[in-house]
C-alpha positions as CSV (number, residue, x, y, z in Angstrom):
1,M,1.4,13.7,-121.3
2,V,4.2,14.5,-118.4
3,L,3.2,13.1,-114.6
4,G,5.3,16.2,-113.2
5,P,4.5,17.6,-109.8
6,L,1.2,19.7,-109.5
7,N,3.0,21.8,-107.2
8,E,6.2,21.8,-105.4
9,D,6.0,23.7,-102.5
10,V,3.0,21.4,-101.0
11,T,4.5,18.5,-98.9
12,D,2.4,15.0,-99.3
13,E,1.2,16.1,-95.5
14,Q,-0.5,18.7,-96.8
15,V,-2.4,17.2,-99.6
16,L,-3.5,13.9,-97.7
17,R,-4.8,16.5,-95.1
18,D,-6.8,18.9,-97.0
19,I,-8.3,15.6,-98.8
20,L,-8.9,13.7,-96.1
21,G,-9.8,16.3,-93.3
22,G,-7.5,15.0,-91.0
23,D,-3.6,14.3,-90.1
24,P,-2.1,11.7,-91.4
25,D,-0.8,9.1,-89.1
26,R,2.9,7.6,-89.7
27,E,1.6,4.2,-91.5
28,L,-0.4,6.7,-94.0
29,L,2.6,8.7,-95.0
30,E,4.3,5.8,-95.3
31,F,2.2,4.0,-97.4
32,A,1.6,7.3,-99.8
33,A,5.3,7.0,-100.2
34,G,4.6,4.6,-103.0
35,A,3.6,7.7,-105.1
36,G,7.3,8.6,-105.3
37,G,6.7,12.1,-104.8
38,N,4.6,12.7,-107.8
39,R,1.6,15.1,-106.4
40,R,-1.0,14.4,-109.2
41,L,-0.5,10.6,-108.1
42,L,-0.8,11.3,-104.5
43,T,-4.4,13.2,-104.8
44,E,-5.7,10.1,-106.9
45,L,-4.6,8.1,-103.9
46,A,-6.3,10.4,-101.5
47,L,-9.2,10.7,-103.5
48,G,-9.4,7.3,-103.9
49,L,-8.8,6.2,-99.9
50,A,-11.9,8.3,-99.4
51,E,-14.4,7.3,-102.1
52,E,-13.7,3.7,-101.1
53,G,-13.8,3.8,-97.5
54,L,-10.3,2.9,-96.7
55,I,-9.7,6.0,-94.0
56,N,-10.9,6.3,-90.7
57,A,-10.7,9.9,-89.7
58,D,-11.3,10.5,-85.7
59,D,-9.9,13.2,-83.6
60,G,-8.8,14.6,-86.0
61,V,-6.0,12.0,-87.3
62,A,-6.5,10.3,-90.7
63,R,-6.0,6.3,-90.4
64,L,-5.5,3.7,-92.8
65,A,-8.8,1.4,-92.8
66,E,-7.5,-1.0,-95.3
67,R,-3.9,-0.9,-96.6
68,R,-4.7,-1.6,-100.6
69,I,-4.0,1.1,-103.5
70,P,-7.7,2.4,-104.5
71,A,-9.0,1.4,-108.2
72,R,-8.7,5.0,-108.7
73,V,-4.9,4.9,-109.0
74,T,-4.4,2.4,-111.3
75,A,-7.0,3.5,-113.6
76,H,-5.2,7.0,-113.8
77,V,-2.2,5.4,-114.4
78,K,-3.6,3.5,-117.2
79,R,-4.6,6.8,-118.5
80,R,-1.3,7.9,-118.4
81,L,-0.3,5.0,-120.4
82,D,-2.6,5.5,-123.3
83,D,-1.6,8.7,-123.8
84,L,2.0,7.6,-125.0
85,S,3.2,6.1,-128.4
86,T,2.3,2.0,-128.7
87,N,6.3,1.4,-128.6
88,C,6.6,3.4,-125.9
89,Q,3.5,1.1,-124.1
90,H,5.3,-1.6,-125.2
91,F,8.8,-0.8,-124.0
92,L,7.3,0.0,-120.4
93,K,5.5,-3.5,-119.9
94,V,7.9,-5.2,-120.9
95,A,9.9,-3.1,-118.2
96,A,7.1,-3.5,-115.7
97,V,7.4,-7.0,-115.3
98,L,11.2,-7.0,-114.9
99,G,10.6,-5.1,-111.5
100,R,11.0,-1.7,-109.8
101,T,14.4,-1.5,-111.4
102,F,15.8,-3.1,-114.2
103,M,18.6,-3.1,-117.1
104,L,17.8,-1.6,-121.2
105,E,19.4,-5.0,-122.4
106,D,16.9,-7.3,-120.6
107,V,14.1,-5.2,-121.8
108,S,16.1,-5.2,-125.6
109,R,16.6,-9.0,-125.2
110,M,12.9,-9.9,-124.4
111,L,11.7,-7.2,-127.1
112,D,14.6,-8.9,-129.4
113,R,15.3,-5.7,-130.6
114,S,19.0,-3.6,-130.0
115,S,19.4,-1.6,-127.7
116,A,20.0,1.5,-129.7
117,S,16.6,0.8,-131.2
118,L,14.8,1.0,-127.9
119,L,16.8,4.7,-127.4
120,S,13.3,7.1,-129.0
121,S,10.7,4.2,-126.3
122,L,13.1,5.0,-123.4
123,D,13.5,9.0,-124.3
124,E,9.8,9.2,-123.9
125,A,9.3,6.9,-120.8
126,L,12.2,9.3,-119.4
127,A,10.0,12.4,-120.5
128,S,6.7,11.0,-119.2
129,G,7.9,10.9,-115.7
130,F,7.5,6.7,-115.7
131,V,10.6,5.8,-115.4
132,V,14.3,7.5,-114.4
133,A,17.8,6.8,-114.8
134,D,20.2,5.7,-111.5
135,E,23.5,5.9,-112.6
136,L,23.6,2.2,-114.7
137,Q,19.9,1.2,-114.2
138,L,16.4,2.3,-114.7
139,V,13.8,3.2,-112.1
140,F,10.0,2.9,-111.9
141,Q,9.5,6.3,-110.4
142,S,7.1,4.8,-107.9
143,D,5.3,2.0,-106.4
144,F,1.8,2.6,-107.8
145,L,3.1,3.4,-111.3
146,I,4.7,0.0,-111.8
147,Q,1.7,-1.8,-110.5
148,G,-0.9,0.5,-112.8
149,V,1.5,-0.7,-115.9
150,V,1.3,-4.1,-114.6
151,E,-2.1,-4.2,-114.4
152,S,-2.5,-2.8,-118.2
153,I,-1.4,-6.5,-119.4
154,P,-4.0,-8.4,-119.7
155,A,-4.0,-11.2,-117.3
156,P,-2.5,-14.4,-119.4
157,A,-0.1,-12.5,-121.1
158,R,1.1,-11.0,-117.6
159,G,2.0,-14.2,-116.5
160,A,3.8,-15.1,-119.9
161,L,5.8,-12.3,-119.4
162,Q,6.8,-12.4,-116.0
163,R,7.8,-16.4,-116.6
164,E,9.9,-15.0,-119.7
165,A,11.4,-12.0,-117.7
166,M,13.2,-14.4,-115.4
167,G,14.6,-15.9,-118.3
168,H,16.2,-12.8,-119.3
169,S,16.9,-11.1,-115.8
170,G,19.9,-12.3,-113.3
171,R,17.1,-13.0,-110.4
172,P,17.2,-16.9,-109.9
173,A,14.9,-19.2,-111.2
174,E,13.5,-19.9,-107.9
175,A,12.5,-16.8,-106.4
176,A,10.2,-16.5,-110.0
177,D,8.5,-19.5,-109.4
178,Q,7.7,-18.4,-105.3
179,K,6.0,-15.4,-106.7
180,F,4.0,-16.4,-109.2
181,W,2.8,-19.5,-108.1
182,V,-0.1,-17.2,-106.4
183,P,-1.4,-15.3,-109.1
184,E,-3.3,-12.7,-107.0
185,R,0.3,-11.9,-105.7
186,P,1.5,-8.6,-107.8
187,L,5.4,-8.7,-108.8
188,W,6.2,-5.5,-107.7
189,M,5.1,-6.8,-103.9
190,T,8.3,-8.7,-103.4
191,E,10.5,-7.5,-105.6
192,R,10.9,-3.8,-103.6
193,P,8.7,-3.8,-100.7
194,A,7.9,-0.5,-99.1
195,E,10.2,-0.1,-95.5
196,P,7.9,-0.9,-92.7
197,S,8.4,0.9,-89.5
198,T,8.7,-1.6,-86.7
199,G,7.8,0.8,-84.0
200,A,9.9,-0.8,-81.1
201,E,13.4,-0.3,-79.9
202,E,15.8,-2.9,-81.3
203,D,16.9,-4.6,-77.9
204,S,13.7,-6.9,-76.8
205,G,15.3,-8.4,-74.3
206,E,14.3,-11.9,-75.4
207,V,16.6,-15.0,-76.1
208,F,16.4,-13.9,-79.3
209,S,17.2,-10.0,-81.0
210,R,14.4,-7.9,-82.6
211,S,14.9,-8.4,-86.3
212,H,15.3,-12.0,-85.7
213,G,11.9,-12.4,-84.0
214,L,10.4,-10.3,-87.0
215,I,12.0,-12.4,-89.2
216,M,10.2,-15.7,-87.9
217,D,6.9,-14.0,-87.4
218,G,6.8,-13.6,-91.3
219,K,8.0,-9.7,-91.1
220,A,10.9,-10.2,-93.3
221,I,11.2,-6.6,-94.4
222,A,11.0,-4.9,-91.4
223,G,13.3,-7.3,-89.4
224,I,16.2,-6.5,-92.3
225,R,15.3,-2.6,-91.7
226,A,15.9,-3.2,-87.8
227,A,19.2,-5.0,-88.6
228,E,20.0,-2.6,-91.1
229,R,19.3,0.3,-88.3
230,I,21.6,-1.4,-85.8
231,L,24.5,-2.0,-88.5
232,A,24.1,1.7,-89.0
233,S,24.7,2.3,-85.0
234,P,27.9,3.4,-83.8
235,G,29.8,1.0,-80.8
236,I,27.7,-1.8,-81.4
237,S,29.2,-4.8,-79.6
238,V,30.4,-7.5,-81.7
239,S,27.5,-10.1,-80.9
240,A,24.6,-7.6,-82.2
241,R,26.6,-6.7,-85.2
242,L,26.8,-10.9,-86.1
243,D,23.4,-10.8,-85.4
244,A,22.0,-8.3,-87.5
245,E,24.3,-9.4,-90.6
246,A,22.6,-13.0,-90.2
247,S,19.2,-11.6,-90.1
248,V,19.9,-9.2,-93.2
249,I,20.5,-12.6,-94.6
250,L,17.8,-14.6,-93.1
251,G,15.6,-12.6,-94.3
252,Y,16.8,-11.2,-98.4
253,S,16.5,-15.9,-98.2
254,L,13.2,-15.6,-97.2
255,L,12.1,-13.1,-99.9
256,G,13.8,-15.2,-102.7
257,M,16.3,-12.1,-103.5
258,E,19.9,-12.2,-105.2
259,E,20.7,-10.3,-102.1
260,A,21.1,-13.1,-99.6
261,E,23.7,-14.3,-101.9
262,K,25.2,-11.5,-102.4
263,H,25.8,-10.5,-98.5
264,S,26.7,-14.1,-98.1
265,E,29.3,-14.1,-100.2
266,R,31.1,-10.7,-99.3
267,I,31.2,-12.0,-96.0
268,L,32.5,-15.1,-96.5
269,R,35.2,-13.4,-98.8
270,E,36.0,-11.2,-95.7
271,R,36.5,-13.6,-93.5
272,R,36.0,-17.7,-92.8
273,A,33.3,-19.2,-91.2
274,G,34.1,-19.5,-87.6
275,Q,32.3,-21.1,-84.5
276,D,31.1,-17.9,-83.2
277,D,30.3,-16.2,-86.2
278,V,26.5,-16.3,-86.8
279,A,26.8,-14.2,-90.3
280,A,29.5,-16.3,-91.8
281,L,27.1,-19.7,-91.1
282,M,24.3,-17.7,-92.2
283,A,26.2,-17.0,-94.7
284,L,26.9,-20.5,-95.5
285,T,23.6,-21.7,-94.8
286,A,22.1,-19.3,-97.4
287,L,24.7,-20.5,-100.4
288,S,24.2,-24.1,-99.3
289,N,20.2,-23.7,-100.0
290,A,20.9,-21.5,-103.3
291,R,22.7,-23.9,-104.9
292,W,20.6,-27.2,-103.9
293,R,18.0,-25.5,-105.2
294,A,19.8,-24.6,-108.6
295,G,20.7,-28.2,-108.7
296,E,24.0,-28.2,-107.7
297,L,23.5,-31.2,-104.7
298,G,27.3,-31.7,-103.6
299,E,28.0,-28.2,-103.1
300,G,24.7,-27.4,-101.7
301,L,25.3,-30.7,-99.4
302,S,28.7,-29.8,-98.4
303,L,28.2,-25.9,-97.5
304,G,25.1,-27.0,-95.0
305,R,27.0,-29.8,-93.1
306,A,30.1,-27.0,-92.8
307,A,27.6,-24.8,-91.4
308,V,26.2,-27.5,-88.8
309,R,29.5,-28.4,-88.0
310,Y,31.3,-25.0,-87.4
311,G,27.7,-23.9,-85.1
312,E,27.7,-26.6,-82.7
313,N,28.4,-24.2,-80.2
314,V,26.3,-21.1,-81.2
315,D,23.1,-19.8,-79.8
316,P,20.2,-22.3,-80.1
317,V,18.2,-19.7,-82.0
318,W,20.7,-19.2,-84.8
319,R,22.0,-23.2,-84.9
320,L,18.1,-24.0,-85.2
321,H,18.6,-22.6,-89.2
322,F,21.6,-24.2,-89.9
323,Q,20.5,-27.5,-88.6
324,L,16.7,-27.7,-89.9
325,A,18.0,-26.7,-93.4
326,L,20.7,-29.3,-93.4
327,A,17.7,-31.7,-92.6
328,G,15.2,-31.0,-95.2
329,K,18.5,-31.7,-97.8
330,L,18.6,-35.1,-96.3
331,A,14.9,-35.5,-95.9
332,N,15.4,-35.1,-99.9
333,L,17.6,-37.5,-100.6
334,R,15.8,-39.9,-98.3
335,E,18.1,-40.1,-95.6
336,F,15.4,-39.8,-92.8
337,E,17.0,-41.2,-89.6
338,K,20.2,-38.4,-90.4
339,A,17.6,-35.8,-91.2
340,E,15.4,-36.9,-87.6
341,S,18.6,-36.4,-85.8
342,L,19.1,-32.9,-86.4
343,I,15.9,-31.9,-86.3
344,D,15.6,-33.6,-82.7
345,D,18.7,-31.8,-82.1
346,A,17.3,-28.2,-82.9
347,E,14.6,-29.1,-80.6
348,T,16.5,-30.1,-77.7
349,G,18.6,-26.6,-78.4
350,L,15.1,-24.9,-78.0
351,H,13.8,-26.9,-75.1
352,G,17.5,-25.5,-73.0
353,L,16.4,-22.4,-73.5
354,P,14.9,-20.4,-70.6
355,T,12.0,-19.7,-72.6
356,R,10.1,-21.9,-74.9
357,I,10.0,-20.1,-78.1
358,W,9.0,-21.3,-82.0
359,G,8.0,-25.1,-81.2
360,A,6.6,-25.1,-84.6
361,A,9.7,-25.0,-86.6
362,P,10.9,-28.6,-85.7
363,A,7.1,-29.6,-86.2
364,A,6.6,-28.4,-89.2
365,M,9.7,-29.8,-90.8
366,R,9.3,-33.6,-89.0
367,S,5.7,-33.4,-90.6
368,R,7.2,-33.0,-94.0
369,L,10.1,-35.5,-93.6
370,Y,7.5,-38.0,-92.3
371,L,5.3,-37.2,-95.6
372,Q,8.2,-37.7,-97.7
373,A,8.8,-41.3,-95.5
374,G,5.2,-42.4,-96.3
375,R,4.4,-42.1,-92.6
376,F,1.4,-40.3,-93.7
377,G,-0.6,-40.3,-89.9
378,D,2.6,-38.4,-87.9
379,A,2.9,-36.4,-90.9
380,R,-0.4,-35.1,-90.2
381,R,0.2,-35.2,-86.2
382,Q,3.2,-33.2,-86.4
383,A,1.7,-30.8,-89.2
384,E,-1.4,-30.0,-87.2
385,L,1.2,-29.4,-84.2
386,A,2.7,-26.9,-86.5
387,T,-0.5,-25.2,-87.6
388,A,-2.1,-24.9,-84.6
389,A,0.6,-23.5,-82.7
390,A,0.0,-19.9,-81.3
391,D,2.4,-17.0,-79.5
392,R,5.7,-18.0,-79.1
393,D,5.2,-21.2,-80.2
394,A,4.4,-20.2,-83.7
395,V,6.3,-19.4,-87.0
396,P,4.2,-18.1,-89.5
397,I,7.4,-18.7,-92.2
398,L,7.0,-22.4,-92.1
399,R,2.4,-22.4,-91.9
400,P,2.2,-22.8,-95.4
401,L,4.5,-25.9,-95.6
402,A,2.6,-27.7,-92.7
403,H,-0.8,-27.0,-94.8
404,T,0.5,-28.2,-97.5
405,V,1.7,-31.3,-95.9
406,L,-1.5,-31.7,-94.6
407,S,-2.9,-31.1,-97.9
408,T,-1.1,-34.0,-99.7
409,V,-1.9,-36.3,-97.0
410,A,-5.6,-35.3,-97.6
411,L,-5.1,-35.9,-100.9
412,Y,-3.5,-39.7,-100.5
413,V,-6.5,-40.8,-98.6
414,G,-9.0,-39.5,-101.2
415,D,-10.3,-36.6,-98.8
416,L,-10.1,-33.8,-102.0
417,S,-12.1,-31.0,-99.9
418,T,-10.0,-31.2,-96.8
419,A,-6.9,-31.2,-99.2
420,A,-8.2,-28.5,-101.2
421,E,-9.1,-26.3,-97.9
422,H,-5.3,-26.6,-96.6
423,L,-4.0,-26.0,-100.0
424,K,-6.2,-22.9,-100.4
425,R,-4.9,-21.9,-96.7
426,A,-1.1,-22.1,-97.7
427,Q,-2.1,-20.0,-100.4
428,S,-4.1,-17.2,-98.5
429,E,-0.9,-17.0,-96.4
430,A,1.8,-17.3,-99.1
431,A,-0.1,-14.4,-100.9
432,T,-0.1,-11.6,-98.0
433,E,3.1,-9.7,-97.5
434,Q,4.6,-11.6,-95.0
435,A,7.5,-13.9,-95.8
436,V,7.5,-17.8,-95.9
437,L,9.5,-20.8,-96.7
438,Y,9.5,-21.8,-100.0
439,S,8.7,-25.0,-101.3
440,A,8.0,-26.1,-105.0
441,Q,5.1,-28.5,-103.3
442,Y,2.8,-25.1,-102.8
443,A,2.5,-24.8,-106.5
444,W,3.1,-29.3,-107.1
445,T,0.0,-29.9,-104.3
446,D,-2.3,-27.5,-106.5
447,V,-1.6,-29.4,-109.6
448,R,-2.0,-33.0,-108.0
449,I,-5.4,-31.8,-106.5
450,A,-6.5,-30.7,-109.8
451,V,-5.5,-33.4,-111.9
452,K,-7.3,-35.9,-109.0
453,R,-10.4,-33.8,-109.3
454,E,-10.5,-32.3,-113.2
455,G,-8.7,-35.0,-114.9
456,P,-4.8,-34.8,-116.3
457,R,-5.9,-32.1,-119.0
458,A,-6.6,-29.8,-116.0
459,A,-3.0,-29.9,-115.1
460,V,-1.9,-28.7,-118.7
461,E,-4.0,-26.0,-118.4
462,L,-2.2,-25.1,-114.9
463,F,0.8,-25.1,-117.0
464,A,-0.2,-23.3,-119.5
465,D,-1.1,-20.3,-117.3
466,R,0.1,-20.8,-113.8
467,Y,3.1,-22.9,-113.3
468,G,4.7,-22.7,-116.6
469,R,7.8,-23.3,-115.0
470,L,6.9,-26.0,-112.6
471,P,7.5,-28.8,-115.3
472,T,11.7,-27.6,-115.3
473,Q,12.0,-26.3,-111.8
474,R,15.0,-28.8,-110.9
475,S,13.5,-27.9,-107.2
476,L,10.8,-30.1,-107.6
477,Y,12.5,-33.1,-108.5
478,I,14.6,-32.7,-105.7
479,E,12.1,-32.5,-103.1
480,D,9.6,-35.0,-104.5
481,P,11.4,-37.8,-106.8
482,A,8.2,-38.9,-107.9
483,A,7.0,-35.9,-109.7
484,A,9.0,-36.6,-112.7
485,A,7.4,-40.1,-113.3
486,F,4.1,-38.5,-112.7
487,L,4.5,-35.6,-114.9
488,V,5.9,-38.3,-117.5
489,R,2.3,-40.4,-117.0
490,L,0.3,-37.4,-117.4
491,A,2.0,-36.4,-120.7
492,L,1.7,-40.0,-121.9
493,D,-2.1,-39.4,-121.1
494,V,-2.9,-36.4,-122.8
495,G,-0.8,-37.3,-125.7
496,D,1.7,-33.4,-124.7
497,A,5.2,-34.4,-126.3
498,D,6.6,-31.4,-125.7
499,L,5.2,-31.9,-121.9
500,K,6.9,-35.1,-121.5
501,R,10.5,-33.9,-123.9
502,R,10.7,-30.3,-121.2
503,V,10.3,-33.2,-117.7
504,L,12.9,-35.6,-119.6
505,D,15.2,-33.0,-120.3
506,T,15.3,-31.2,-116.9
507,V,15.5,-34.9,-115.1
508,D,17.9,-36.0,-117.1
509,A,20.0,-33.1,-116.7
510,L,19.7,-33.2,-112.8
511,A,20.8,-36.6,-113.1
512,A,23.7,-35.9,-115.2
513,D,24.9,-33.1,-113.1
514,N,24.5,-35.1,-109.2
515,P,25.8,-38.8,-110.9
516,G,27.0,-40.1,-107.0
517,I,22.8,-39.0,-106.1
518,S,21.0,-42.8,-106.3
519,V,17.6,-41.0,-105.1
520,V,18.2,-38.6,-108.7
521,S,19.3,-41.2,-111.0
522,L,16.7,-43.7,-109.9
523,S,13.8,-40.4,-110.6
524,A,15.3,-39.9,-114.0
525,T,15.1,-43.9,-114.7
526,H,11.7,-44.1,-113.7
527,A,10.4,-40.7,-115.8
528,N,12.6,-42.3,-118.8
529,A,11.0,-45.9,-117.7
530,L,7.8,-44.8,-117.9
531,A,8.3,-43.0,-121.2
532,D,9.9,-46.2,-123.0
533,G,7.3,-48.8,-121.1
534,D,10.3,-50.6,-120.0
535,P,9.3,-53.3,-117.2
536,A,12.8,-54.4,-116.6
537,A,13.8,-50.4,-115.2
538,L,10.4,-49.9,-113.6
539,S,11.1,-53.5,-111.5
540,R,14.5,-52.1,-110.3
541,I,12.5,-48.8,-109.1
542,V,10.3,-51.2,-106.8
543,A,13.5,-52.9,-105.3
544,Q,15.6,-50.0,-105.1
545,S,13.7,-46.4,-104.6
546,P,14.2,-45.4,-101.1
547,D,10.9,-43.3,-102.1
548,P,7.7,-45.0,-101.1
549,I,5.7,-42.8,-103.4
550,S,8.3,-43.9,-106.7
551,V,7.3,-47.2,-105.8
552,A,4.0,-47.3,-105.6
553,L,3.9,-45.6,-108.9
554,A,6.3,-48.3,-110.1
555,T,4.0,-50.9,-109.0
556,E,1.0,-49.3,-110.9
557,E,2.2,-49.2,-114.3
558,L,4.1,-52.4,-114.0
559,A,0.5,-53.9,-113.3
560,K,-0.5,-52.2,-116.7
561,I,2.2,-53.3,-118.4
562,Y,2.0,-57.3,-117.3
563,G,-1.8,-56.6,-117.3
564,T,-2.1,-56.3,-120.9
565,K,1.2,-58.7,-121.3
566,T,0.2,-61.7,-119.9
567,P,-2.8,-64.1,-119.7
568,A,-4.9,-64.0,-116.6
569,K,-4.3,-67.7,-116.3
570,R,-0.5,-67.9,-116.2
571,R,-0.5,-64.8,-113.4
572,N,1.1,-66.2,-110.6
573,I,-1.7,-65.2,-108.0
574,T,-2.5,-68.9,-106.7
575,P,-2.5,-69.1,-102.6
576,L,0.5,-69.9,-100.4
577,P,0.2,-73.0,-98.3
578,A,-2.5,-73.2,-95.7
579,D,0.4,-72.8,-93.4
580,S,1.8,-70.1,-94.2
581,A,-0.4,-67.2,-92.9
582,A,-2.7,-67.1,-90.1
583,A,-6.6,-67.6,-91.2
584,A,-8.5,-63.9,-92.3
585,P,-11.5,-63.4,-93.6
586,E,-11.4,-64.2,-98.0
587,D,-12.9,-60.6,-98.1
588,V,-10.4,-58.1,-97.3
589,T,-11.7,-54.3,-97.8
590,P,-9.6,-52.0,-100.0
591,Q,-9.3,-49.6,-96.7
592,L,-8.6,-52.0,-94.6
593,N,-5.6,-53.2,-96.4
594,T,-4.7,-49.7,-97.3
595,A,-5.2,-49.2,-93.1
596,C,-2.6,-51.9,-92.2
597,W,-0.2,-50.9,-95.5
598,A,1.8,-48.5,-93.4
599,G,2.6,-51.2,-90.7
600,L,4.7,-53.0,-93.5
601,S,8.7,-52.6,-93.7
602,D,10.1,-51.1,-96.9
603,M,11.8,-54.5,-97.8
604,E,7.9,-56.2,-97.0
605,R,6.6,-53.4,-98.9
606,R,8.4,-54.1,-102.1
607,I,8.0,-57.9,-101.7
608,A,4.4,-57.1,-102.1
609,Y,4.4,-55.0,-105.0
610,L,6.6,-57.4,-106.5
611,V,3.9,-60.0,-105.8
612,S,1.2,-57.7,-107.2
613,V,2.7,-57.8,-110.5
614,G,2.7,-61.5,-110.9
615,M,6.3,-62.6,-110.0
616,T,7.5,-65.9,-108.5
617,N,9.0,-65.8,-105.4
618,R,12.2,-66.8,-107.2
619,Q,11.9,-63.8,-109.4
620,I,11.5,-61.4,-106.6
621,A,14.8,-63.0,-104.7
622,K,16.4,-62.0,-107.9
623,R,15.6,-58.3,-107.5
624,V,15.8,-58.0,-103.9
625,H,19.1,-59.8,-103.9
626,L,17.5,-62.3,-101.3
627,S,17.2,-65.9,-101.4
628,A,14.0,-67.5,-102.2
629,H,13.4,-69.0,-98.6
630,T,13.8,-65.3,-97.5
631,V,11.6,-63.7,-99.4
632,N,8.8,-66.3,-98.1
633,Y,9.6,-65.5,-95.2
634,H,8.7,-62.1,-95.7
635,L,5.5,-62.9,-97.3
636,R,4.3,-65.2,-93.8
637,K,5.2,-62.0,-92.2
638,I,3.3,-59.4,-94.8
639,Y,0.3,-62.0,-94.8
640,R,0.0,-61.4,-91.1
641,K,-0.1,-58.2,-90.6
642,L,-2.4,-57.6,-93.4
643,G,-4.8,-60.4,-92.2
644,I,-5.1,-62.3,-95.7
645,N,-4.1,-65.5,-96.8
646,T,-3.5,-65.1,-100.6
647,R,-1.9,-63.4,-103.7
648,V,-4.8,-62.0,-105.4
649,E,-5.7,-60.5,-102.1
650,L,-2.4,-58.7,-102.0
651,A,-2.6,-57.8,-105.5
652,R,-5.7,-56.1,-104.3
653,G,-4.1,-53.9,-101.5
654,A,-1.2,-53.2,-103.4
655,A,-3.1,-51.8,-106.4
656,T,-5.2,-49.7,-103.5
657,Y,-2.3,-48.1,-101.5
658,S,-0.3,-47.3,-105.0
659,S,-3.4,-45.5,-106.3
660,R,-3.1,-43.5,-103.4
661,A,0.1,-41.7,-104.8
662,A,-0.3,-42.7,-108.9
663,I,-4.0,-42.3,-109.9
664,Y,-5.6,-38.8,-111.5
665,S,-9.0,-40.4,-113.0
666,I,-11.7,-38.6,-111.6
667,E,-13.4,-40.3,-108.2
668,D,-16.4,-39.4,-106.3
669,E,-15.2,-38.1,-102.8
670,G,-16.5,-40.3,-99.9
671,N,-15.7,-43.1,-101.9
672,P,-14.9,-46.1,-100.0
673,G,-11.8,-47.5,-101.6
674,H,-10.5,-44.0,-101.1
675,G,-9.9,-44.5,-97.2
676,T,-11.0,-41.5,-94.8
677,P,-8.6,-38.9,-91.9
678,G,-10.1,-40.9,-89.5
679,S,-8.7,-44.3,-90.8
680,E,-5.8,-46.9,-89.0
681,A,-3.3,-45.8,-92.0
682,L,-3.4,-42.2,-90.1
């Protein structure tokens, strides 16, 4: 049955007016444009809106009470789909997960059939009105049609098809994870969103342009369209044109769309990056981010540094993007001082503006940096600033990232209810039509909470459903070098050889492609050491890794190995001489040790960990390249800071602290060994 128009002479506005009893306002007309001009779909939409109470009709004007496609529309599409042949239904369902526009060869590869064999199904799809031909590609006739087709696919199969589709289409893998980590968000919502109205003139009179402000507020599509209208205007100034070009790139980058790279490459082909060219500098930053997520770290770092270097004299509202993007990369490499310096510079630039704006941006990025550095209290405070920011200080595109930091901090101290609450807030914001800064941490935090609450098999179930791509997503291991070891341990515990292989293959390839990046190579070493049960390699992680969570994970694994191989009477846990530490209570609670642990320096923490697995001062000295005398000096400082005087107490504190990162056994919330958000550690 063809889905053609019922009456070509009747306008969309007339159809809506006749059914809804009022003149449709502009927002309703824009929403109804999702029917793609198909009168039958438009009629079903209007009837569905009325049936579900989604319309307010006052003073003769019909307005949307809620912007939601009624069930009547998708049910209508599903009925029309059932009228088609089985082969055509299969064709359309596979095409729908590829997006609003698709190529025949992509459908061919997914179905493992030749393009020629699909011609009869294609002809039927064209004749039915589901798709139309547009030069070299095929296009679903409307947003409503593609949603109906997608929703006709059972949910488990839908996720698998969407993940497979990303492997056959030209879209970036990172965009796939950005769309799929919240399963309720349909693919088409971010694939080709409808163009909204900005409802205001472009010149806002602010220190930033209207298009730039819309994007920072999460309204990326509106910002892009506003910028495109500026670019289409005759006689615009050079600065306005550059700002608009930069806004287009920024908006598409946040949406995870390949147009960001296309625009960036075009601009850099046409002209070199100059000190006053914010568009070219934004292009460098967008390409830097894309290369970084793909695991090309050297190239990503080089492009990011160039953007910061050439952007020293540009307006702070644009320099902010270059600086924070590079700061995030340096933090991933655990170059914390350099990263924080860039964040400080960005904040100083904002403070120098005539009006205070976007104060949440430096706070959100600083919270992530502090989390990576193991400074959980500082991370929580900065994240709270970012999430609480309002009005001009607020930056909605970064709020989910800050909530994820708060969720992770709560997870580390064992407050699972708070961790889940903040993750839910991050998910709810990312599930809206607003654009947010993408991070692998959204899905990764969800996995860790599930593991902590329900055990390791809960993660395996998530990988089989929502997050199938996560174990092979390079950006996860770039953002969190401990993730590979965590997943290998999980795979070993549940006996999942395939998961172990996928993680090791990914992290080994990442290390091979970036031989000069020590954090990445240590991450691969750590994962393989767990897989092989290699204590020497694990000791190397404790002694060398700049990532505190990796050190904690390696410590716990070493303790397990030494615990099974070394008789208790031979373990070196005897106390130091009485004068080596101040007197302290013999029974020091785990919570006290955890609270004080954050006060240890990196070297002190490493020495404490190596003591906890039974090494002598002489053995530790060889690991950390110090003399035994210097190791003993550090031990005395550790004892004073922790208020203890025996190796037994030190081992107990190390085990408690490391379990915050490593453990995925189910423990009761509120257990004293977990600590609380109000403890001194935070």
